[in-house]
mmCIF entry with sequence, helices, sheets and N, C-alpha, C, O atoms, coordinates in Angstrom:
data_MODEL
# 
_entry.id   MODEL 
# 
_entity.id                         1 
_entity.type                       polymer 
_entity.pdbx_number_of_molecules   1 
# 
_entity_poly.entity_id                      1 
_entity_poly.type                           'polypeptide(L)' 
_entity_poly.nstd_linkage                   no 
_entity_poly.nstd_monomer                   no 
_entity_poly.pdbx_seq_one_letter_code       MIQKYSVSKICAVAKTKNYLQKTKNNASLIFFWRFSF 
_entity_poly.pdbx_seq_one_letter_code_can   MIQKYSVSKICAVAKTKNYLQKTKNNASLIFFWRFSF 
_entity_poly.pdbx_strand_id                 A 
# 
loop_
_entity_poly_seq.entity_id 
_entity_poly_seq.num 
_entity_poly_seq.mon_id 
_entity_poly_seq.hetero 
1 1  MET n 
1 2  ILE n 
1 3  GLN n 
1 4  LYS n 
1 5  TYR n 
1 6  SER n 
1 7  VAL n 
1 8  SER n 
1 9  LYS n 
1 10 ILE n 
1 11 CYS n 
1 12 ALA n 
1 13 VAL n 
1 14 ALA n 
1 15 LYS n 
1 16 THR n 
1 17 LYS n 
1 18 ASN n 
1 19 TYR n 
1 20 LEU n 
1 21 GLN n 
1 22 LYS n 
1 23 THR n 
1 24 LYS n 
1 25 ASN n 
1 26 ASN n 
1 27 ALA n 
1 28 SER n 
1 29 LEU n 
1 30 ILE n 
1 31 PHE n 
1 32 PHE n 
1 33 TRP n 
1 34 ARG n 
1 35 PHE n 
1 36 SER n 
1 37 PHE n 
# 
_struct_asym.id          A 
_struct_asym.entity_id   1 
# 
_struct_conf.conf_type_id            HELX_P 
_struct_conf.id                      HELX_P1 
_struct_conf.pdbx_PDB_helix_id       AA1 
_struct_conf.beg_label_comp_id       ILE 
_struct_conf.beg_label_asym_id       A 
_struct_conf.beg_label_seq_id        2 
_struct_conf.pdbx_beg_PDB_ins_code   ? 
_struct_conf.end_label_comp_id       SER 
_struct_conf.end_label_asym_id       A 
_struct_conf.end_label_seq_id        36 
_struct_conf.pdbx_end_PDB_ins_code   ? 
_struct_conf.beg_auth_comp_id        ILE 
_struct_conf.beg_auth_asym_id        A 
_struct_conf.beg_auth_seq_id         2 
_struct_conf.end_auth_comp_id        SER 
_struct_conf.end_auth_asym_id        A 
_struct_conf.end_auth_seq_id         36 
_struct_conf.pdbx_PDB_helix_class    1 
_struct_conf.details                 ? 
_struct_conf.pdbx_PDB_helix_length   35 
# 
_struct_conf_type.id          HELX_P 
_struct_conf_type.criteria    ? 
_struct_conf_type.reference   ? 
# 
loop_
_atom_site.group_PDB 
_atom_site.id 
_atom_site.type_symbol 
_atom_site.label_atom_id 
_atom_site.label_alt_id 
_atom_site.label_comp_id 
_atom_site.label_asym_id 
_atom_site.label_entity_id 
_atom_site.label_seq_id 
_atom_site.pdbx_PDB_ins_code 
_atom_site.Cartn_x 
_atom_site.Cartn_y 
_atom_site.Cartn_z 
_atom_site.occupancy 
_atom_site.B_iso_or_equiv 
_atom_site.pdbx_formal_charge 
_atom_site.auth_seq_id 
_atom_site.auth_comp_id 
_atom_site.auth_asym_id 
_atom_site.auth_atom_id 
_atom_site.pdbx_PDB_model_num 
ATOM 1   N N  . MET A 1 1  ? 1.496  -45.078 -24.459 1.00 0.00 ? 1  MET A N  1 
ATOM 2   C CA . MET A 1 1  ? 1.539  -45.013 -22.999 1.00 0.00 ? 1  MET A CA 1 
ATOM 3   C C  . MET A 1 1  ? 1.108  -46.361 -22.386 1.00 0.00 ? 1  MET A C  1 
ATOM 4   O O  . MET A 1 1  ? 1.764  -46.878 -21.481 1.00 0.00 ? 1  MET A O  1 
ATOM 5   N N  . ILE A 1 2  ? 0.020  -46.907 -22.884 1.00 0.00 ? 2  ILE A N  1 
ATOM 6   C CA . ILE A 1 2  ? -0.467 -48.191 -22.365 1.00 0.00 ? 2  ILE A CA 1 
ATOM 7   C C  . ILE A 1 2  ? 0.560  -49.291 -22.655 1.00 0.00 ? 2  ILE A C  1 
ATOM 8   O O  . ILE A 1 2  ? 0.811  -50.158 -21.819 1.00 0.00 ? 2  ILE A O  1 
ATOM 9   N N  . GLN A 1 3  ? 1.147  -49.238 -23.855 1.00 0.00 ? 3  GLN A N  1 
ATOM 10  C CA . GLN A 1 3  ? 2.145  -50.239 -24.237 1.00 0.00 ? 3  GLN A CA 1 
ATOM 11  C C  . GLN A 1 3  ? 3.374  -50.141 -23.331 1.00 0.00 ? 3  GLN A C  1 
ATOM 12  O O  . GLN A 1 3  ? 3.909  -51.158 -22.890 1.00 0.00 ? 3  GLN A O  1 
ATOM 13  N N  . LYS A 1 4  ? 3.812  -48.923 -23.060 1.00 0.00 ? 4  LYS A N  1 
ATOM 14  C CA . LYS A 1 4  ? 4.970  -48.697 -22.202 1.00 0.00 ? 4  LYS A CA 1 
ATOM 15  C C  . LYS A 1 4  ? 4.698  -49.241 -20.796 1.00 0.00 ? 4  LYS A C  1 
ATOM 16  O O  . LYS A 1 4  ? 5.563  -49.866 -20.183 1.00 0.00 ? 4  LYS A O  1 
ATOM 17  N N  . TYR A 1 5  ? 3.498  -48.995 -20.302 1.00 0.00 ? 5  TYR A N  1 
ATOM 18  C CA . TYR A 1 5  ? 3.116  -49.464 -18.968 1.00 0.00 ? 5  TYR A CA 1 
ATOM 19  C C  . TYR A 1 5  ? 3.141  -50.992 -18.901 1.00 0.00 ? 5  TYR A C  1 
ATOM 20  O O  . TYR A 1 5  ? 3.645  -51.572 -17.939 1.00 0.00 ? 5  TYR A O  1 
ATOM 21  N N  . SER A 1 6  ? 2.593  -51.631 -19.929 1.00 0.00 ? 6  SER A N  1 
ATOM 22  C CA . SER A 1 6  ? 2.538  -53.096 -19.928 1.00 0.00 ? 6  SER A CA 1 
ATOM 23  C C  . SER A 1 6  ? 3.941  -53.697 -20.002 1.00 0.00 ? 6  SER A C  1 
ATOM 24  O O  . SER A 1 6  ? 4.205  -54.738 -19.400 1.00 0.00 ? 6  SER A O  1 
ATOM 25  N N  . VAL A 1 7  ? 4.839  -53.043 -20.738 1.00 0.00 ? 7  VAL A N  1 
ATOM 26  C CA . VAL A 1 7  ? 6.222  -53.527 -20.837 1.00 0.00 ? 7  VAL A CA 1 
ATOM 27  C C  . VAL A 1 7  ? 6.909  -53.437 -19.477 1.00 0.00 ? 7  VAL A C  1 
ATOM 28  O O  . VAL A 1 7  ? 7.587  -54.378 -19.065 1.00 0.00 ? 7  VAL A O  1 
ATOM 29  N N  . SER A 1 8  ? 6.742  -52.323 -18.778 1.00 0.00 ? 8  SER A N  1 
ATOM 30  C CA . SER A 1 8  ? 7.356  -52.165 -17.462 1.00 0.00 ? 8  SER A CA 1 
ATOM 31  C C  . SER A 1 8  ? 6.739  -53.142 -16.465 1.00 0.00 ? 8  SER A C  1 
ATOM 32  O O  . SER A 1 8  ? 7.418  -53.636 -15.565 1.00 0.00 ? 8  SER A O  1 
ATOM 33  N N  . LYS A 1 9  ? 5.443  -53.416 -16.635 1.00 0.00 ? 9  LYS A N  1 
ATOM 34  C CA . LYS A 1 9  ? 4.756  -54.368 -15.759 1.00 0.00 ? 9  LYS A CA 1 
ATOM 35  C C  . LYS A 1 9  ? 5.320  -55.771 -15.968 1.00 0.00 ? 9  LYS A C  1 
ATOM 36  O O  . LYS A 1 9  ? 5.568  -56.501 -15.008 1.00 0.00 ? 9  LYS A O  1 
ATOM 37  N N  . ILE A 1 10 ? 5.519  -56.139 -17.230 1.00 0.00 ? 10 ILE A N  1 
ATOM 38  C CA . ILE A 1 10 ? 6.088  -57.452 -17.562 1.00 0.00 ? 10 ILE A CA 1 
ATOM 39  C C  . ILE A 1 10 ? 7.499  -57.562 -16.983 1.00 0.00 ? 10 ILE A C  1 
ATOM 40  O O  . ILE A 1 10 ? 7.874  -58.606 -16.449 1.00 0.00 ? 10 ILE A O  1 
ATOM 41  N N  . CYS A 1 11 ? 8.276  -56.492 -17.087 1.00 0.00 ? 11 CYS A N  1 
ATOM 42  C CA . CYS A 1 11 ? 9.635  -56.478 -16.534 1.00 0.00 ? 11 CYS A CA 1 
ATOM 43  C C  . CYS A 1 11 ? 9.602  -56.673 -15.023 1.00 0.00 ? 11 CYS A C  1 
ATOM 44  O O  . CYS A 1 11 ? 10.405 -57.425 -14.470 1.00 0.00 ? 11 CYS A O  1 
ATOM 45  N N  . ALA A 1 12 ? 8.674  -55.996 -14.360 1.00 0.00 ? 12 ALA A N  1 
ATOM 46  C CA . ALA A 1 12 ? 8.545  -56.106 -12.907 1.00 0.00 ? 12 ALA A CA 1 
ATOM 47  C C  . ALA A 1 12 ? 8.166  -57.530 -12.510 1.00 0.00 ? 12 ALA A C  1 
ATOM 48  O O  . ALA A 1 12 ? 8.701  -58.074 -11.544 1.00 0.00 ? 12 ALA A O  1 
ATOM 49  N N  . VAL A 1 13 ? 7.252  -58.123 -13.249 1.00 0.00 ? 13 VAL A N  1 
ATOM 50  C CA . VAL A 1 13 ? 6.824  -59.499 -12.968 1.00 0.00 ? 13 VAL A CA 1 
ATOM 51  C C  . VAL A 1 13 ? 7.991  -60.465 -13.169 1.00 0.00 ? 13 VAL A C  1 
ATOM 52  O O  . VAL A 1 13 ? 8.199  -61.377 -12.370 1.00 0.00 ? 13 VAL A O  1 
ATOM 53  N N  . ALA A 1 14 ? 8.745  -60.253 -14.243 1.00 0.00 ? 14 ALA A N  1 
ATOM 54  C CA . ALA A 1 14 ? 9.896  -61.113 -14.527 1.00 0.00 ? 14 ALA A CA 1 
ATOM 55  C C  . ALA A 1 14 ? 10.946 -60.993 -13.426 1.00 0.00 ? 14 ALA A C  1 
ATOM 56  O O  . ALA A 1 14 ? 11.520 -61.998 -13.007 1.00 0.00 ? 14 ALA A O  1 
ATOM 57  N N  . LYS A 1 15 ? 11.200 -59.778 -12.956 1.00 0.00 ? 15 LYS A N  1 
ATOM 58  C CA . LYS A 1 15 ? 12.166 -59.557 -11.876 1.00 0.00 ? 15 LYS A CA 1 
ATOM 59  C C  . LYS A 1 15 ? 11.713 -60.252 -10.603 1.00 0.00 ? 15 LYS A C  1 
ATOM 60  O O  . LYS A 1 15 ? 12.508 -60.892 -9.915  1.00 0.00 ? 15 LYS A O  1 
ATOM 61  N N  . THR A 1 16 ? 10.412 -60.119 -10.292 1.00 0.00 ? 16 THR A N  1 
ATOM 62  C CA . THR A 1 16 ? 9.865  -60.737 -9.088  1.00 0.00 ? 16 THR A CA 1 
ATOM 63  C C  . THR A 1 16 ? 9.988  -62.253 -9.157  1.00 0.00 ? 16 THR A C  1 
ATOM 64  O O  . THR A 1 16 ? 10.375 -62.897 -8.182  1.00 0.00 ? 16 THR A O  1 
ATOM 65  N N  . LYS A 1 17 ? 9.656  -62.818 -10.315 1.00 0.00 ? 17 LYS A N  1 
ATOM 66  C CA . LYS A 1 17 ? 9.762  -64.274 -10.487 1.00 0.00 ? 17 LYS A CA 1 
ATOM 67  C C  . LYS A 1 17 ? 11.206 -64.721 -10.336 1.00 0.00 ? 17 LYS A C  1 
ATOM 68  O O  . LYS A 1 17 ? 11.484 -65.729 -9.688  1.00 0.00 ? 17 LYS A O  1 
ATOM 69  N N  . ASN A 1 18 ? 12.125 -63.972 -10.934 1.00 0.00 ? 18 ASN A N  1 
ATOM 70  C CA . ASN A 1 18 ? 13.549 -64.294 -10.852 1.00 0.00 ? 18 ASN A CA 1 
ATOM 71  C C  . ASN A 1 18 ? 14.024 -64.239 -9.403  1.00 0.00 ? 18 ASN A C  1 
ATOM 72  O O  . ASN A 1 18 ? 14.774 -65.109 -8.963  1.00 0.00 ? 18 ASN A O  1 
ATOM 73  N N  . TYR A 1 19 ? 13.585 -63.208 -8.651  1.00 0.00 ? 19 TYR A N  1 
ATOM 74  C CA . TYR A 1 19 ? 13.948 -63.044 -7.250  1.00 0.00 ? 19 TYR A CA 1 
ATOM 75  C C  . TYR A 1 19 ? 13.419 -64.199 -6.406  1.00 0.00 ? 19 TYR A C  1 
ATOM 76  O O  . TYR A 1 19 ? 14.132 -64.748 -5.566  1.00 0.00 ? 19 TYR A O  1 
ATOM 77  N N  . LEU A 1 20 ? 12.154 -64.562 -6.642  1.00 0.00 ? 20 LEU A N  1 
ATOM 78  C CA . LEU A 1 20 ? 11.554 -65.662 -5.892  1.00 0.00 ? 20 LEU A CA 1 
ATOM 79  C C  . LEU A 1 20 ? 12.279 -66.971 -6.181  1.00 0.00 ? 20 LEU A C  1 
ATOM 80  O O  . LEU A 1 20 ? 12.493 -67.781 -5.279  1.00 0.00 ? 20 LEU A O  1 
ATOM 81  N N  . GLN A 1 21 ? 12.654 -67.173 -7.437  1.00 0.00 ? 21 GLN A N  1 
ATOM 82  C CA . GLN A 1 21 ? 13.382 -68.386 -7.823  1.00 0.00 ? 21 GLN A CA 1 
ATOM 83  C C  . GLN A 1 21 ? 14.727 -68.445 -7.098  1.00 0.00 ? 21 GLN A C  1 
ATOM 84  O O  . GLN A 1 21 ? 15.130 -69.502 -6.613  1.00 0.00 ? 21 GLN A O  1 
ATOM 85  N N  . LYS A 1 22 ? 15.416 -67.311 -7.025  1.00 0.00 ? 22 LYS A N  1 
ATOM 86  C CA . LYS A 1 22 ? 16.715 -67.245 -6.346  1.00 0.00 ? 22 LYS A CA 1 
ATOM 87  C C  . LYS A 1 22 ? 16.568 -67.545 -4.859  1.00 0.00 ? 22 LYS A C  1 
ATOM 88  O O  . LYS A 1 22 ? 17.327 -68.343 -4.309  1.00 0.00 ? 22 LYS A O  1 
ATOM 89  N N  . THR A 1 23 ? 15.592 -66.910 -4.202  1.00 0.00 ? 23 THR A N  1 
ATOM 90  C CA . THR A 1 23 ? 15.410 -67.110 -2.764  1.00 0.00 ? 23 THR A CA 1 
ATOM 91  C C  . THR A 1 23 ? 14.997 -68.546 -2.477  1.00 0.00 ? 23 THR A C  1 
ATOM 92  O O  . THR A 1 23 ? 15.398 -69.123 -1.466  1.00 0.00 ? 23 THR A O  1 
ATOM 93  N N  . LYS A 1 24 ? 14.190 -69.126 -3.374  1.00 0.00 ? 24 LYS A N  1 
ATOM 94  C CA . LYS A 1 24 ? 13.765 -70.516 -3.214  1.00 0.00 ? 24 LYS A CA 1 
ATOM 95  C C  . LYS A 1 24 ? 14.979 -71.437 -3.297  1.00 0.00 ? 24 LYS A C  1 
ATOM 96  O O  . LYS A 1 24 ? 15.112 -72.368 -2.503  1.00 0.00 ? 24 LYS A O  1 
ATOM 97  N N  . ASN A 1 25 ? 15.859 -71.177 -4.256  1.00 0.00 ? 25 ASN A N  1 
ATOM 98  C CA . ASN A 1 25 ? 17.073 -71.973 -4.418  1.00 0.00 ? 25 ASN A CA 1 
ATOM 99  C C  . ASN A 1 25 ? 17.978 -71.827 -3.193  1.00 0.00 ? 25 ASN A C  1 
ATOM 100 O O  . ASN A 1 25 ? 18.537 -72.813 -2.711  1.00 0.00 ? 25 ASN A O  1 
ATOM 101 N N  . ASN A 1 26 ? 18.120 -70.611 -2.697  1.00 0.00 ? 26 ASN A N  1 
ATOM 102 C CA . ASN A 1 26 ? 18.952 -70.365 -1.518  1.00 0.00 ? 26 ASN A CA 1 
ATOM 103 C C  . ASN A 1 26 ? 18.384 -71.084 -0.302  1.00 0.00 ? 26 ASN A C  1 
ATOM 104 O O  . ASN A 1 26 ? 19.128 -71.688 0.471   1.00 0.00 ? 26 ASN A O  1 
ATOM 105 N N  . ALA A 1 27 ? 17.071 -71.020 -0.133  1.00 0.00 ? 27 ALA A N  1 
ATOM 106 C CA . ALA A 1 27 ? 16.414 -71.654 1.008   1.00 0.00 ? 27 ALA A CA 1 
ATOM 107 C C  . ALA A 1 27 ? 16.622 -73.164 0.976   1.00 0.00 ? 27 ALA A C  1 
ATOM 108 O O  . ALA A 1 27 ? 16.914 -73.777 2.002   1.00 0.00 ? 27 ALA A O  1 
ATOM 109 N N  . SER A 1 28 ? 16.470 -73.760 -0.203  1.00 0.00 ? 28 SER A N  1 
ATOM 110 C CA . SER A 1 28 ? 16.651 -75.209 -0.311  1.00 0.00 ? 28 SER A CA 1 
ATOM 111 C C  . SER A 1 28 ? 18.115 -75.592 -0.095  1.00 0.00 ? 28 SER A C  1 
ATOM 112 O O  . SER A 1 28 ? 18.404 -76.651 0.460   1.00 0.00 ? 28 SER A O  1 
ATOM 113 N N  . LEU A 1 29 ? 19.040 -74.733 -0.533  1.00 0.00 ? 29 LEU A N  1 
ATOM 114 C CA . LEU A 1 29 ? 20.466 -74.988 -0.308  1.00 0.00 ? 29 LEU A CA 1 
ATOM 115 C C  . LEU A 1 29 ? 20.795 -74.946 1.180   1.00 0.00 ? 29 LEU A C  1 
ATOM 116 O O  . LEU A 1 29 ? 21.512 -75.812 1.682   1.00 0.00 ? 29 LEU A O  1 
ATOM 117 N N  . ILE A 1 30 ? 20.274 -73.943 1.888   1.00 0.00 ? 30 ILE A N  1 
ATOM 118 C CA . ILE A 1 30 ? 20.499 -73.806 3.332   1.00 0.00 ? 30 ILE A CA 1 
ATOM 119 C C  . ILE A 1 30 ? 19.891 -75.000 4.062   1.00 0.00 ? 30 ILE A C  1 
ATOM 120 O O  . ILE A 1 30 ? 20.505 -75.564 4.968   1.00 0.00 ? 30 ILE A O  1 
ATOM 121 N N  . PHE A 1 31 ? 18.687 -75.377 3.662   1.00 0.00 ? 31 PHE A N  1 
ATOM 122 C CA . PHE A 1 31 ? 17.994 -76.521 4.259   1.00 0.00 ? 31 PHE A CA 1 
ATOM 123 C C  . PHE A 1 31 ? 18.823 -77.794 4.086   1.00 0.00 ? 31 PHE A C  1 
ATOM 124 O O  . PHE A 1 31 ? 19.020 -78.555 5.033   1.00 0.00 ? 31 PHE A O  1 
ATOM 125 N N  . PHE A 1 32 ? 19.304 -78.009 2.866   1.00 0.00 ? 32 PHE A N  1 
ATOM 126 C CA . PHE A 1 32 ? 20.118 -79.192 2.568   1.00 0.00 ? 32 PHE A CA 1 
ATOM 127 C C  . PHE A 1 32 ? 21.420 -79.161 3.369   1.00 0.00 ? 32 PHE A C  1 
ATOM 128 O O  . PHE A 1 32 ? 21.841 -80.179 3.918   1.00 0.00 ? 32 PHE A O  1 
ATOM 129 N N  . TRP A 1 33 ? 22.052 -77.992 3.433   1.00 0.00 ? 33 TRP A N  1 
ATOM 130 C CA . TRP A 1 33 ? 23.328 -77.846 4.134   1.00 0.00 ? 33 TRP A CA 1 
ATOM 131 C C  . TRP A 1 33 ? 23.169 -78.153 5.623   1.00 0.00 ? 33 TRP A C  1 
ATOM 132 O O  . TRP A 1 33 ? 24.018 -78.817 6.218   1.00 0.00 ? 33 TRP A O  1 
ATOM 133 N N  . ARG A 1 34 ? 22.080 -77.667 6.222   1.00 0.00 ? 34 ARG A N  1 
ATOM 134 C CA . ARG A 1 34 ? 21.852 -77.871 7.653   1.00 0.00 ? 34 ARG A CA 1 
ATOM 135 C C  . ARG A 1 34 ? 21.663 -79.345 7.991   1.00 0.00 ? 34 ARG A C  1 
ATOM 136 O O  . ARG A 1 34 ? 22.130 -79.818 9.027   1.00 0.00 ? 34 ARG A O  1 
ATOM 137 N N  . PHE A 1 35 ? 20.978 -80.062 7.112   1.00 0.00 ? 35 PHE A N  1 
ATOM 138 C CA . PHE A 1 35 ? 20.663 -81.451 7.427   1.00 0.00 ? 35 PHE A CA 1 
ATOM 139 C C  . PHE A 1 35 ? 21.699 -82.446 6.910   1.00 0.00 ? 35 PHE A C  1 
ATOM 140 O O  . PHE A 1 35 ? 21.591 -83.647 7.160   1.00 0.00 ? 35 PHE A O  1 
ATOM 141 N N  . SER A 1 36 ? 22.695 -81.950 6.194   1.00 0.00 ? 36 SER A N  1 
ATOM 142 C CA . SER A 1 36 ? 23.746 -82.848 5.708   1.00 0.00 ? 36 SER A CA 1 
ATOM 143 C C  . SER A 1 36 ? 24.965 -82.834 6.635   1.00 0.00 ? 36 SER A C  1 
ATOM 144 O O  . SER A 1 36 ? 25.855 -83.672 6.496   1.00 0.00 ? 36 SER A O  1 
ATOM 145 N N  . PHE A 1 37 ? 25.011 -81.880 7.591   1.00 0.00 ? 37 PHE A N  1 
ATOM 146 C CA . PHE A 1 37 ? 26.130 -81.823 8.536   1.00 0.00 ? 37 PHE A CA 1 
ATOM 147 C C  . PHE A 1 37 ? 25.643 -81.900 9.974   1.00 0.00 ? 37 PHE A C  1 
ATOM 148 O O  . PHE A 1 37 ? 26.451 -81.866 10.902  1.00 0.00 ? 37 PHE A O  1 
# 
């Protein structure tokens, strides 16, 4: 049970990190696009 919980926790953390990385990339792309035109 504890092992299962830790695995799901790691998955959740990985998803959150992946999501933050995506939004960060999108934000920098939008920022670059706005100031290049």
